C-alpha positions as CSV (number, residue, x, y, z in Angstrom):
1,X,0.0,0.0,0.0
2,X,1.2,3.5,-0.8
3,X,-0.4,6.5,0.9
4,X,-0.7,9.4,-1.4
5,X,-2.3,12.8,-0.9
6,X,-5.4,11.6,-2.7
7,X,-5.8,8.0,-1.4
8,X,-4.2,4.7,-0.4
9,X,-3.1,2.7,-3.5
10,X,-2.6,-1.0,-3.5
11,X,0.4,-1.8,-5.7
12,X,1.3,-5.3,-6.9
13,X,4.9,-6.2,-6.3
14,X,5.2,-7.5,-9.8
15,X,4.3,-4.1,-11.3
16,X,7.0,-2.2,-9.3
17,X,10.2,-1.2,-11.2
18,X,11.8,0.7,-8.4
19,X,11.1,2.6,-5.2
20,X,13.0,5.8,-4.5
21,X,13.2,8.0,-1.4
22,X,13.2,11.7,-2.4
23,X,12.9,14.4,0.2
24,X,11.4,11.9,2.7
25,X,8.7,10.9,0.2
26,X,8.4,7.6,-1.6
27,X,8.3,7.6,-5.4
28,X,7.2,4.3,-6.8
29,X,7.8,3.7,-10.5
30,X,5.5,1.1,-11.9
31,X,5.3,-0.8,-15.2
32,X,2.7,1.3,-17.0
33,X,5.1,4.2,-16.9
34,X,3.5,6.0,-14.1
35,X,5.3,7.4,-11.1
36,X,3.3,7.3,-7.9
37,X,4.1,9.8,-5.2
38,X,3.6,8.9,-1.6
39,X,3.2,11.2,1.4
40,X,6.0,12.2,3.7
41,X,7.3,9.1,5.6
42,X,8.1,9.3,9.3
43,X,10.1,6.1,9.5
44,X,13.4,5.2,7.9
45,X,13.5,4.2,4.2
46,X,14.8,0.8,5.2
47,X,11.9,0.2,7.7
48,X,9.4,1.4,5.1
49,X,10.8,-0.9,2.4
50,X,11.4,-3.9,4.7
51,X,8.3,-5.8,3.4
52,X,9.5,-5.5,-0.2
53,X,13.0,-6.7,0.7
54,X,11.6,-9.9,2.1
55,X,10.7,-10.8,-1.5
56,X,13.8,-12.1,-3.3
57,X,13.0,-10.0,-6.4
58,X,13.8,-6.8,-4.5
59,X,17.2,-5.4,-3.6
60,X,18.4,-2.3,-1.9
61,X,21.1,-0.9,-4.2
62,X,21.6,2.5,-2.7
63,X,20.5,4.3,0.5
64,X,17.6,5.8,-1.5
65,X,16.7,3.0,-4.0
66,X,15.2,-0.4,-4.0
67,X,14.8,-2.2,-7.3
68,X,12.8,-5.1,-8.6
69,X,15.4,-7.4,-10.2
70,X,12.8,-8.8,-12.6
71,X,12.7,-5.3,-14.2
72,X,16.5,-4.8,-14.4
73,X,17.9,-5.3,-17.9
74,X,21.5,-4.3,-17.6
75,X,24.2,-4.1,-14.9
76,X,26.8,-1.4,-15.4
77,X,29.8,-0.4,-13.4
78,X,27.9,2.2,-11.4
79,X,24.3,1.3,-11.7
80,X,21.4,-0.7,-13.2
81,X,19.4,0.1,-16.3
82,X,15.8,-0.8,-15.7
83,X,13.2,-2.0,-18.3
84,X,11.8,1.5,-18.6
85,X,15.3,2.9,-19.4
86,X,15.8,4.5,-15.9
87,X,19.3,4.5,-14.6
88,X,19.5,3.5,-10.9
89,X,22.8,4.2,-9.1
90,X,24.4,1.4,-7.1
91,X,26.4,2.6,-4.1
92,X,30.1,1.7,-3.9
93,X,29.4,0.0,-0.5
94,X,26.8,-2.2,-2.0
95,X,28.4,-2.8,-5.4
96,X,29.7,-6.3,-4.8
97,X,26.6,-7.5,-3.1
98,X,24.3,-6.1,-5.8
99,X,26.5,-7.5,-8.6
100,X,26.4,-11.0,-7.0
101,X,22.7,-11.0,-6.4
102,X,21.9,-9.5,-9.9
103,X,23.8,-12.3,-11.7
104,X,22.5,-15.0,-9.3
105,X,18.9,-13.8,-10.1
106,X,19.6,-13.5,-13.8
107,X,20.9,-17.1,-13.9
108,X,17.9,-18.4,-12.0
109,X,19.7,-19.2,-8.7
110,X,17.2,-17.1,-6.7
111,X,13.9,-17.7,-8.6
């Protein structure tokens, strides 16, 4: 569920491309090209995205980004290119972990 200024929206995990924290607000990019904007969050980004991260498709790649590995199409030296063309940065601290999990997921080891 995402609480927006207008309503609470139920979002299927399978439709999420990535989630971003921007000025203490969640931005959720979904498959149909829409960006959903949540209200100001009062908890940490990691606490807010914890339910997503329990699903093996999702991975925290940066302090402000969680991506759906099903929607990642290319791993680059400093980030991921998503199905919609968005570039998501990968932090230096998480680079090795993200690379390992991305390629494990790609080869079906996590599915």
